[in-house]
N, CA, C and O atoms as a Maestro MAE file, in Angstrom:
{
 s_m_m2io_version
 :::
 2.0.0
}

f_m_ct {
 s_m_title
 :::
 protein
 m_atom[280] {
  # First column is atom index #
  i_m_mmod_type
  r_m_x_coord
  r_m_y_coord
  r_m_z_coord
  i_m_residue_number
  s_m_chain_name
  s_m_pdb_residue_name
  s_m_pdb_atom_name
  i_m_atomic_number
  :::
  1 25 13.974 -12.296 -17.226 1 A "MET " " N  " 7
  2 3 14.721 -12.013 -16.909 1 A "MET " " CA " 6
  3 2 15.163 -13.575 -15.518 1 A "MET " " C  " 6
  4 15 14.513 -14.580 -15.233 1 A "MET " " O  " 8
  5 25 15.863 -13.308 -15.249 2 A "PRO " " N  " 7
  6 3 16.033 -14.813 -14.018 2 A "PRO " " CA " 6
  7 2 15.833 -14.501 -13.233 2 A "PRO " " C  " 6
  8 15 15.958 -13.326 -12.888 2 A "PRO " " O  " 8
  9 25 15.277 -15.735 -12.329 3 A "LEU " " N  " 7
  10 3 14.498 -15.702 -11.823 3 A "LEU " " CA " 6
  11 2 15.522 -14.931 -10.283 3 A "LEU " " C  " 6
  12 15 14.983 -13.976 -9.722 3 A "LEU " " O  " 8
  13 25 16.274 -15.194 -9.990 4 A "ASN " " N  " 7
  14 3 17.238 -14.280 -9.091 4 A "ASN " " CA " 6
  15 2 18.100 -13.002 -9.272 4 A "ASN " " C  " 6
  16 15 18.917 -12.494 -8.504 4 A "ASN " " O  " 8
  17 25 17.633 -12.582 -10.664 5 A "GLY " " N  " 7
  18 3 17.390 -11.475 -10.896 5 A "GLY " " CA " 6
  19 2 16.903 -9.772 -10.448 5 A "GLY " " C  " 6
  20 15 15.703 -9.533 -10.583 5 A "GLY " " O  " 8
  21 25 17.491 -9.023 -10.111 6 A "ARG " " N  " 7
  22 3 16.873 -7.726 -9.182 6 A "ARG " " CA " 6
  23 2 15.933 -7.246 -9.755 6 A "ARG " " C  " 6
  24 15 15.742 -6.813 -10.892 6 A "ARG " " O  " 8
  25 25 15.143 -7.395 -8.553 7 A "ARG " " N  " 7
  26 3 13.328 -6.729 -9.220 7 A "ARG " " CA " 6
  27 2 12.494 -5.520 -7.616 7 A "ARG " " C  " 6
  28 15 12.005 -5.787 -6.519 7 A "ARG " " O  " 8
  29 25 12.755 -4.254 -8.383 8 A "VAL " " N  " 7
  30 3 12.986 -2.838 -7.206 8 A "VAL " " CA " 6
  31 2 11.269 -2.748 -8.572 8 A "VAL " " C  " 6
  32 15 10.888 -3.028 -9.709 8 A "VAL " " O  " 8
  33 25 10.678 -1.844 -6.621 9 A "PHE " " N  " 7
  34 3 9.779 -1.997 -6.769 9 A "PHE " " CA " 6
  35 2 8.828 -0.454 -6.196 9 A "PHE " " C  " 6
  36 15 8.447 -0.308 -5.035 9 A "PHE " " O  " 8
  37 25 8.618 0.473 -7.223 10 A "MET " " N  " 7
  38 3 8.233 1.388 -6.274 10 A "MET " " CA " 6
  39 2 6.927 1.908 -5.577 10 A "MET " " C  " 6
  40 15 6.560 2.811 -6.329 10 A "MET " " O  " 8
  41 25 6.010 1.824 -4.524 11 A "LEU " " N  " 7
  42 3 6.026 1.178 -4.238 11 A "LEU " " CA " 6
  43 2 4.600 3.024 -3.652 11 A "LEU " " C  " 6
  44 15 5.082 4.141 -3.464 11 A "LEU " " O  " 8
  45 25 2.914 2.709 -3.512 12 A "SER " " N  " 7
  46 3 2.035 4.092 -3.567 12 A "SER " " CA " 6
  47 2 2.674 4.338 -2.007 12 A "SER " " C  " 6
  48 15 3.159 3.618 -1.134 12 A "SER " " O  " 8
  49 25 2.474 5.336 -2.128 13 A "GLU " " N  " 7
  50 3 2.771 6.443 -1.100 13 A "GLU " " CA " 6
  51 2 0.946 6.918 0.408 13 A "GLU " " C  " 6
  52 15 -0.086 7.482 0.046 13 A "GLU " " O  " 8
  53 25 1.075 6.700 1.056 14 A "TYR " " N  " 7
  54 3 -0.377 6.530 1.720 14 A "TYR " " CA " 6
  55 2 -0.257 8.609 2.854 14 A "TYR " " C  " 6
  56 15 0.657 9.410 3.050 14 A "TYR " " O  " 8
  57 25 -1.390 8.567 3.146 15 A "THR " " N  " 7
  58 3 -1.577 9.739 3.228 15 A "THR " " CA " 6
  59 2 -2.285 9.209 4.720 15 A "THR " " C  " 6
  60 15 -3.478 8.905 4.716 15 A "THR " " O  " 8
  61 25 -1.422 9.113 6.074 16 A "VAL " " N  " 7
  62 3 -2.547 9.598 7.912 16 A "VAL " " CA " 6
  63 2 -3.310 10.427 8.341 16 A "VAL " " C  " 6
  64 15 -3.089 11.637 8.399 16 A "VAL " " O  " 8
  65 25 -4.082 9.979 8.613 17 A "GLU " " N  " 7
  66 3 -5.024 11.334 9.766 17 A "GLU " " CA " 6
  67 2 -5.644 10.375 11.026 17 A "GLU " " C  " 6
  68 15 -6.274 9.318 11.075 17 A "GLU " " O  " 8
  69 25 -5.080 11.395 12.069 18 A "HIS " " N  " 7
  70 3 -5.655 10.727 12.892 18 A "HIS " " CA " 6
  71 2 -6.941 11.986 13.554 18 A "HIS " " C  " 6
  72 15 -6.557 13.156 13.570 18 A "HIS " " O  " 8
  73 25 -8.503 11.666 14.102 19 A "LYS " " N  " 7
  74 3 -9.585 11.827 14.151 19 A "LYS " " CA " 6
  75 2 -9.602 11.404 15.457 19 A "LYS " " C  " 6
  76 15 -8.904 10.668 16.156 19 A "LYS " " O  " 8
  77 25 -10.545 12.041 15.590 20 A "LYS " " N  " 7
  78 3 -11.616 12.220 16.750 20 A "LYS " " CA " 6
  79 2 -12.172 10.713 17.547 20 A "LYS " " C  " 6
  80 15 -12.141 10.380 18.732 20 A "LYS " " O  " 8
  81 25 -12.883 9.718 15.810 21 A "ASP " " N  " 7
  82 3 -13.158 8.276 16.493 21 A "ASP " " CA " 6
  83 2 -12.077 7.978 15.611 21 A "ASP " " C  " 6
  84 15 -12.528 7.801 14.479 21 A "ASP " " O  " 8
  85 25 -10.906 7.855 15.655 22 A "GLY " " N  " 7
  86 3 -9.942 6.886 15.165 22 A "GLY " " CA " 6
  87 2 -8.888 7.091 14.176 22 A "GLY " " C  " 6
  88 15 -8.726 8.308 14.089 22 A "GLY " " O  " 8
  89 25 -8.160 6.526 13.455 23 A "TRP " " N  " 7
  90 3 -6.847 6.558 12.738 23 A "TRP " " CA " 6
  91 2 -7.546 6.595 11.517 23 A "TRP " " C  " 6
  92 15 -8.287 5.612 11.544 23 A "TRP " " O  " 8
  93 25 -7.768 7.439 10.052 24 A "TYR " " N  " 7
  94 3 -7.029 6.480 8.723 24 A "TYR " " CA " 6
  95 2 -6.329 6.829 7.341 24 A "TYR " " C  " 6
  96 15 -5.633 7.703 6.824 24 A "TYR " " O  " 8
  97 25 -6.804 5.882 7.119 25 A "PHE " " N  " 7
  98 3 -5.555 5.881 5.317 25 A "PHE " " CA " 6
  99 2 -6.158 6.036 4.107 25 A "PHE " " C  " 6
  100 15 -7.251 5.571 3.786 25 A "PHE " " O  " 8
  101 25 -5.486 6.646 3.495 26 A "GLY " " N  " 7
  102 3 -5.736 6.583 1.753 26 A "GLY " " CA " 6
  103 2 -4.647 6.965 1.494 26 A "GLY " " C  " 6
  104 15 -3.847 7.666 2.113 26 A "GLY " " O  " 8
  105 25 -4.606 6.154 -0.100 27 A "ARG " " N  " 7
  106 3 -3.583 6.574 -1.596 27 A "ARG " " CA " 6
  107 2 -3.316 8.429 -1.114 27 A "ARG " " C  " 6
  108 15 -4.223 9.262 -1.096 27 A "ARG " " O  " 8
  109 25 -2.722 8.540 -0.974 28 A "SER " " N  " 7
  110 3 -2.443 9.890 -1.462 28 A "SER " " CA " 6
  111 2 -2.998 10.948 -2.430 28 A "SER " " C  " 6
  112 15 -2.642 10.359 -3.450 28 A "SER " " O  " 8
  113 25 -3.524 11.924 -2.838 29 A "ALA " " N  " 7
  114 3 -3.644 12.480 -3.339 29 A "ALA " " CA " 6
  115 2 -2.630 12.323 -4.634 29 A "ALA " " C  " 6
  116 15 -1.418 12.150 -4.509 29 A "ALA " " O  " 8
  117 25 -3.485 12.433 -6.199 30 A "ARG " " N  " 7
  118 3 -1.923 12.902 -6.920 30 A "ARG " " CA " 6
  119 2 -2.393 13.629 -8.077 30 A "ARG " " C  " 6
  120 15 -3.325 13.064 -8.648 30 A "ARG " " O  " 8
  121 25 -1.880 15.101 -8.762 31 A "PHE " " N  " 7
  122 3 -2.246 15.501 -9.562 31 A "PHE " " CA " 6
  123 2 -4.353 15.472 -9.842 31 A "PHE " " C  " 6
  124 15 -4.709 14.675 -10.710 31 A "PHE " " O  " 8
  125 25 -4.985 15.919 -9.454 32 A "GLY " " N  " 7
  126 3 -5.899 16.498 -9.062 32 A "GLY " " CA " 6
  127 2 -7.256 15.148 -8.748 32 A "GLY " " C  " 6
  128 15 -8.429 15.453 -8.533 32 A "GLY " " O  " 8
  129 25 -6.904 14.150 -8.777 33 A "GLU " " N  " 7
  130 3 -6.901 13.135 -7.651 33 A "GLU " " CA " 6
  131 2 -8.036 13.402 -6.486 33 A "GLU " " C  " 6
  132 15 -7.678 14.130 -5.560 33 A "GLU " " O  " 8
  133 25 -9.890 12.671 -6.445 34 A "LYS " " N  " 7
  134 3 -9.682 12.604 -4.889 34 A "LYS " " CA " 6
  135 2 -9.016 12.011 -4.325 34 A "LYS " " C  " 6
  136 15 -8.536 10.961 -4.752 34 A "LYS " " O  " 8
  137 25 -8.700 12.670 -2.801 35 A "GLU " " N  " 7
  138 3 -8.156 11.611 -2.044 35 A "GLU " " CA " 6
  139 2 -8.874 10.745 -0.894 35 A "GLU " " C  " 6
  140 15 -9.076 11.339 0.166 35 A "GLU " " O  " 8
  141 25 -9.331 9.240 -1.004 36 A "GLU " " N  " 7
  142 3 -10.244 8.668 -0.287 36 A "GLU " " CA " 6
  143 2 -9.538 7.867 0.922 36 A "GLU " " C  " 6
  144 15 -8.552 7.143 0.786 36 A "GLU " " O  " 8
  145 25 -10.338 8.170 2.339 37 A "LEU " " N  " 7
  146 3 -10.003 8.103 3.594 37 A "LEU " " CA " 6
  147 2 -10.941 6.411 3.905 37 A "LEU " " C  " 6
  148 15 -12.089 6.005 4.086 37 A "LEU " " O  " 8
  149 25 -9.719 5.959 3.819 38 A "ARG " " N  " 7
  150 3 -10.271 4.619 4.719 38 A "ARG " " CA " 6
  151 2 -10.735 4.019 6.767 38 A "ARG " " C  " 6
  152 15 -9.785 4.067 7.547 38 A "ARG " " O  " 8
  153 25 -11.201 3.860 6.956 39 A "GLY " " N  " 7
  154 3 -11.005 3.998 8.235 39 A "GLY " " CA " 6
  155 2 -12.346 4.350 9.086 39 A "GLY " " C  " 6
  156 15 -13.398 4.619 8.505 39 A "GLY " " O  " 8
  157 25 -12.213 4.326 10.792 40 A "PRO " " N  " 7
  158 3 -11.893 5.055 11.655 40 A "PRO " " CA " 6
  159 2 -10.776 2.877 12.185 40 A "PRO " " C  " 6
  160 15 -11.171 1.745 12.467 40 A "PRO " " O  " 8
  161 25 -9.581 3.479 12.029 41 A "TYR " " N  " 7
  162 3 -9.128 2.335 12.806 41 A "TYR " " CA " 6
  163 2 -9.287 2.672 14.225 41 A "TYR " " C  " 6
  164 15 -9.757 3.780 14.483 41 A "TYR " " O  " 8
  165 25 -8.851 1.601 15.528 42 A "SER " " N  " 7
  166 3 -8.100 1.734 16.432 42 A "SER " " CA " 6
  167 2 -6.908 2.486 17.351 42 A "SER " " C  " 6
  168 15 -6.871 3.150 18.387 42 A "SER " " O  " 8
  169 25 -6.021 2.017 16.414 43 A "SER " " N  " 7
  170 3 -4.655 1.616 16.680 43 A "SER " " CA " 6
  171 2 -4.163 1.679 15.370 43 A "SER " " C  " 6
  172 15 -4.356 1.175 14.263 43 A "SER " " O  " 8
  173 25 -3.280 2.694 16.072 44 A "ILE " " N  " 7
  174 3 -1.809 3.176 15.111 44 A "ILE " " CA " 6
  175 2 -1.660 1.659 13.509 44 A "ILE " " C  " 6
  176 15 -1.756 1.478 12.296 44 A "ILE " " O  " 8
  177 25 -1.229 0.684 15.500 45 A "SER " " N  " 7
  178 3 -1.135 -1.199 15.080 45 A "SER " " CA " 6
  179 2 -1.734 -1.356 14.275 45 A "SER " " C  " 6
  180 15 -1.227 -1.681 13.201 45 A "SER " " O  " 8
  181 25 -2.656 -1.249 14.371 46 A "SER " " N  " 7
  182 3 -3.770 -1.336 13.200 46 A "SER " " CA " 6
  183 2 -3.799 -1.120 11.902 46 A "SER " " C  " 6
  184 15 -4.194 -1.967 11.101 46 A "SER " " O  " 8
  185 25 -3.475 -0.224 11.654 47 A "LEU " " N  " 7
  186 3 -3.711 1.177 10.793 47 A "LEU " " CA " 6
  187 2 -2.618 0.404 9.523 47 A "LEU " " C  " 6
  188 15 -2.732 0.140 8.326 47 A "LEU " " O  " 8
  189 25 -1.606 0.251 10.522 48 A "THR " " N  " 7
  190 3 -0.185 -0.165 9.494 48 A "THR " " CA " 6
  191 2 -0.099 -1.817 9.113 48 A "THR " " C  " 6
  192 15 0.319 -2.285 8.054 48 A "THR " " O  " 8
  193 25 -0.532 -2.442 10.094 49 A "LEU " " N  " 7
  194 3 -0.702 -3.796 9.882 49 A "LEU " " CA " 6
  195 2 -1.686 -4.031 8.603 49 A "LEU " " C  " 6
  196 15 -1.590 -4.979 7.824 49 A "LEU " " O  " 8
  197 25 -3.007 -2.599 8.514 50 A "VAL " " N  " 7
  198 3 -3.904 -2.737 7.152 50 A "VAL " " CA " 6
  199 2 -2.851 -2.285 5.853 50 A "VAL " " C  " 6
  200 15 -2.822 -2.627 4.671 50 A "VAL " " O  " 8
  201 25 -2.439 -1.829 6.252 51 A "ILE " " N  " 7
  202 3 -1.530 -0.802 4.793 51 A "ILE " " CA " 6
  203 2 0.027 -1.568 3.706 51 A "ILE " " C  " 6
  204 15 0.541 -1.386 2.602 51 A "ILE " " O  " 8
  205 25 0.268 -2.671 5.223 52 A "ALA " " N  " 7
  206 3 1.404 -3.461 5.031 52 A "ALA " " CA " 6
  207 2 0.350 -4.229 4.986 52 A "ALA " " C  " 6
  208 15 0.179 -4.649 6.130 52 A "ALA " " O  " 8
  209 25 -0.611 -4.724 4.144 53 A "ARG " " N  " 7
  210 3 -1.044 -6.014 4.265 53 A "ARG " " CA " 6
  211 2 -1.641 -5.868 3.048 53 A "ARG " " C  " 6
  212 15 -2.013 -6.899 2.488 53 A "ARG " " O  " 8
  213 25 -1.879 -4.440 2.323 54 A "GLN " " N  " 7
  214 3 -2.119 -3.967 0.656 54 A "GLN " " CA " 6
  215 2 -0.535 -4.062 0.119 54 A "GLN " " C  " 6
  216 15 -0.368 -4.600 -0.975 54 A "GLN " " O  " 8
  217 25 0.360 -3.679 0.676 55 A "LEU " " N  " 7
  218 3 1.303 -3.948 0.105 55 A "LEU " " CA " 6
  219 2 2.806 -5.080 -0.530 55 A "LEU " " C  " 6
  220 15 3.777 -5.153 -1.282 55 A "LEU " " O  " 8
  221 25 1.556 -6.106 1.019 56 A "LYS " " N  " 7
  222 3 1.628 -7.592 0.638 56 A "LYS " " CA " 6
  223 2 1.843 -7.579 -0.448 56 A "LYS " " C  " 6
  224 15 2.934 -7.575 -1.018 56 A "LYS " " O  " 8
  225 25 0.478 -7.569 -0.995 57 A "ARG " " N  " 7
  226 3 -0.664 -7.671 -2.059 57 A "ARG " " CA " 6
  227 2 0.142 -7.624 -3.854 57 A "ARG " " C  " 6
  228 15 0.590 -8.436 -4.664 57 A "ARG " " O  " 8
  229 25 -0.115 -5.709 -3.712 58 A "GLU " " N  " 7
  230 3 0.949 -5.464 -4.545 58 A "GLU " " CA " 6
  231 2 1.736 -6.043 -4.861 58 A "GLU " " C  " 6
  232 15 1.687 -6.898 -5.745 58 A "GLU " " O  " 8
  233 25 2.800 -5.682 -4.129 59 A "ILE " " N  " 7
  234 3 4.321 -7.058 -3.666 59 A "ILE " " CA " 6
  235 2 4.235 -7.979 -4.850 59 A "ILE " " C  " 6
  236 15 4.602 -7.996 -6.025 59 A "ILE " " O  " 8
  237 25 3.587 -8.731 -4.005 60 A "ALA " " N  " 7
  238 3 3.505 -10.006 -4.735 60 A "ALA " " CA " 6
  239 2 2.737 -10.436 -6.264 60 A "ALA " " C  " 6
  240 15 2.918 -11.316 -7.106 60 A "ALA " " O  " 8
  241 25 1.573 -9.019 -6.049 61 A "ARG " " N  " 7
  242 3 0.880 -8.879 -8.414 61 A "ARG " " CA " 6
  243 2 1.628 -8.053 -8.846 61 A "ARG " " C  " 6
  244 15 0.953 -7.364 -9.610 61 A "ARG " " O  " 8
  245 25 2.677 -7.679 -8.821 62 A "ARG " " N  " 7
  246 3 3.273 -7.156 -9.563 62 A "ARG " " CA " 6
  247 2 5.066 -8.723 -9.889 62 A "ARG " " C  " 6
  248 15 5.624 -9.177 -10.888 62 A "ARG " " O  " 8
  249 25 5.212 -8.903 -8.487 63 A "ASP " " N  " 7
  250 3 6.504 -10.541 -9.258 63 A "ASP " " CA " 6
  251 2 5.608 -11.115 -9.387 63 A "ASP " " C  " 6
  252 15 6.166 -12.210 -9.318 63 A "ASP " " O  " 8
  253 25 4.081 -11.482 -9.601 64 A "ALA " " N  " 7
  254 3 3.950 -12.432 -10.587 64 A "ALA " " CA " 6
  255 2 4.301 -12.645 -11.459 64 A "ALA " " C  " 6
  256 15 4.835 -13.606 -12.014 64 A "ALA " " O  " 8
  257 25 3.974 -11.565 -11.714 65 A "LEU " " N  " 7
  258 3 4.425 -11.089 -13.905 65 A "LEU " " CA " 6
  259 2 6.178 -12.028 -14.093 65 A "LEU " " C  " 6
  260 15 6.245 -13.114 -14.667 65 A "LEU " " O  " 8
  261 25 7.194 -11.446 -13.595 66 A "HIS " " N  " 7
  262 3 7.990 -11.785 -13.707 66 A "HIS " " CA " 6
  263 2 7.928 -12.766 -12.914 66 A "HIS " " C  " 6
  264 15 6.929 -12.961 -13.606 66 A "HIS " " O  " 8
  265 25 7.965 -13.535 -12.217 67 A "ALA " " N  " 7
  266 3 8.098 -14.795 -12.056 67 A "ALA " " CA " 6
  267 2 7.481 -16.190 -13.379 67 A "ALA " " C  " 6
  268 15 7.785 -17.224 -13.975 67 A "ALA " " O  " 8
  269 25 6.797 -15.509 -13.233 68 A "ALA " " N  " 7
  270 3 5.279 -16.315 -14.293 68 A "ALA " " CA " 6
  271 2 6.446 -16.149 -16.209 68 A "ALA " " C  " 6
  272 15 6.108 -17.085 -16.933 68 A "ALA " " O  " 8
  273 25 7.629 -15.158 -16.967 69 A "ASP " " N  " 7
  274 3 8.462 -14.983 -17.026 69 A "ASP " " CA " 6
  275 2 9.362 -16.261 -17.117 69 A "ASP " " C  " 6
  276 15 9.686 -16.620 -18.250 69 A "ASP " " O  " 8
  277 25 9.651 -16.740 -16.406 70 A "GLY " " N  " 7
  278 3 11.117 -16.653 -16.011 70 A "GLY " " CA " 6
  279 2 10.643 -18.308 -15.314 70 A "GLY " " C  " 6
  280 15 11.478 -18.989 -14.719 70 A "GLY " " O  " 8
  :::
 }
 m_bond[279] {
  # First column is bond index #
  i_m_from
  i_m_to
  i_m_order
  :::
  1 1 2 1
  2 2 3 1
  3 3 4 2
  4 3 5 1
  5 5 6 1
  6 6 7 1
  7 7 8 2
  8 7 9 1
  9 9 10 1
  10 10 11 1
  11 11 12 2
  12 11 13 1
  13 13 14 1
  14 14 15 1
  15 15 16 2
  16 15 17 1
  17 17 18 1
  18 18 19 1
  19 19 20 2
  20 19 21 1
  21 21 22 1
  22 22 23 1
  23 23 24 2
  24 23 25 1
  25 25 26 1
  26 26 27 1
  27 27 28 2
  28 27 29 1
  29 29 30 1
  30 30 31 1
  31 31 32 2
  32 31 33 1
  33 33 34 1
  34 34 35 1
  35 35 36 2
  36 35 37 1
  37 37 38 1
  38 38 39 1
  39 39 40 2
  40 39 41 1
  41 41 42 1
  42 42 43 1
  43 43 44 2
  44 43 45 1
  45 45 46 1
  46 46 47 1
  47 47 48 2
  48 47 49 1
  49 49 50 1
  50 50 51 1
  51 51 52 2
  52 51 53 1
  53 53 54 1
  54 54 55 1
  55 55 56 2
  56 55 57 1
  57 57 58 1
  58 58 59 1
  59 59 60 2
  60 59 61 1
  61 61 62 1
  62 62 63 1
  63 63 64 2
  64 63 65 1
  65 65 66 1
  66 66 67 1
  67 67 68 2
  68 67 69 1
  69 69 70 1
  70 70 71 1
  71 71 72 2
  72 71 73 1
  73 73 74 1
  74 74 75 1
  75 75 76 2
  76 75 77 1
  77 77 78 1
  78 78 79 1
  79 79 80 2
  80 79 81 1
  81 81 82 1
  82 82 83 1
  83 83 84 2
  84 83 85 1
  85 85 86 1
  86 86 87 1
  87 87 88 2
  88 87 89 1
  89 89 90 1
  90 90 91 1
  91 91 92 2
  92 91 93 1
  93 93 94 1
  94 94 95 1
  95 95 96 2
  96 95 97 1
  97 97 98 1
  98 98 99 1
  99 99 100 2
  100 99 101 1
  101 101 102 1
  102 102 103 1
  103 103 104 2
  104 103 105 1
  105 105 106 1
  106 106 107 1
  107 107 108 2
  108 107 109 1
  109 109 110 1
  110 110 111 1
  111 111 112 2
  112 111 113 1
  113 113 114 1
  114 114 115 1
  115 115 116 2
  116 115 117 1
  117 117 118 1
  118 118 119 1
  119 119 120 2
  120 119 121 1
  121 121 122 1
  122 122 123 1
  123 123 124 2
  124 123 125 1
  125 125 126 1
  126 126 127 1
  127 127 128 2
  128 127 129 1
  129 129 130 1
  130 130 131 1
  131 131 132 2
  132 131 133 1
  133 133 134 1
  134 134 135 1
  135 135 136 2
  136 135 137 1
  137 137 138 1
  138 138 139 1
  139 139 140 2
  140 139 141 1
  141 141 142 1
  142 142 143 1
  143 143 144 2
  144 143 145 1
  145 145 146 1
  146 146 147 1
  147 147 148 2
  148 147 149 1
  149 149 150 1
  150 150 151 1
  151 151 152 2
  152 151 153 1
  153 153 154 1
  154 154 155 1
  155 155 156 2
  156 155 157 1
  157 157 158 1
  158 158 159 1
  159 159 160 2
  160 159 161 1
  161 161 162 1
  162 162 163 1
  163 163 164 2
  164 163 165 1
  165 165 166 1
  166 166 167 1
  167 167 168 2
  168 167 169 1
  169 169 170 1
  170 170 171 1
  171 171 172 2
  172 171 173 1
  173 173 174 1
  174 174 175 1
  175 175 176 2
  176 175 177 1
  177 177 178 1
  178 178 179 1
  179 179 180 2
  180 179 181 1
  181 181 182 1
  182 182 183 1
  183 183 184 2
  184 183 185 1
  185 185 186 1
  186 186 187 1
  187 187 188 2
  188 187 189 1
  189 189 190 1
  190 190 191 1
  191 191 192 2
  192 191 193 1
  193 193 194 1
  194 194 195 1
  195 195 196 2
  196 195 197 1
  197 197 198 1
  198 198 199 1
  199 199 200 2
  200 199 201 1
  201 201 202 1
  202 202 203 1
  203 203 204 2
  204 203 205 1
  205 205 206 1
  206 206 207 1
  207 207 208 2
  208 207 209 1
  209 209 210 1
  210 210 211 1
  211 211 212 2
  212 211 213 1
  213 213 214 1
  214 214 215 1
  215 215 216 2
  216 215 217 1
  217 217 218 1
  218 218 219 1
  219 219 220 2
  220 219 221 1
  221 221 222 1
  222 222 223 1
  223 223 224 2
  224 223 225 1
  225 225 226 1
  226 226 227 1
  227 227 228 2
  228 227 229 1
  229 229 230 1
  230 230 231 1
  231 231 232 2
  232 231 233 1
  233 233 234 1
  234 234 235 1
  235 235 236 2
  236 235 237 1
  237 237 238 1
  238 238 239 1
  239 239 240 2
  240 239 241 1
  241 241 242 1
  242 242 243 1
  243 243 244 2
  244 243 245 1
  245 245 246 1
  246 246 247 1
  247 247 248 2
  248 247 249 1
  249 249 250 1
  250 250 251 1
  251 251 252 2
  252 251 253 1
  253 253 254 1
  254 254 255 1
  255 255 256 2
  256 255 257 1
  257 257 258 1
  258 258 259 1
  259 259 260 2
  260 259 261 1
  261 261 262 1
  262 262 263 1
  263 263 264 2
  264 263 265 1
  265 265 266 1
  266 266 267 1
  267 267 268 2
  268 267 269 1
  269 269 270 1
  270 270 271 1
  271 271 272 2
  272 271 273 1
  273 273 274 1
  274 274 275 1
  275 275 276 2
  276 275 277 1
  277 277 278 1
  278 278 279 1
  279 279 280 2
  :::
 }
}
């Protein structure tokens, strides 16, 4: 695939929950999987930054497969 070709990545879904001691998140459980929440995070900003970093790593990992071919 050419480096300038269109690449679309379907990203993971996350569940976010606010509890007494802070914000928690985890990948949404599907098909009988157990949902594992990580946290607590003190603010929504902290929480969303962690999720954004995870998504960035996931996109970079997937895109590296295409970059190696080009």
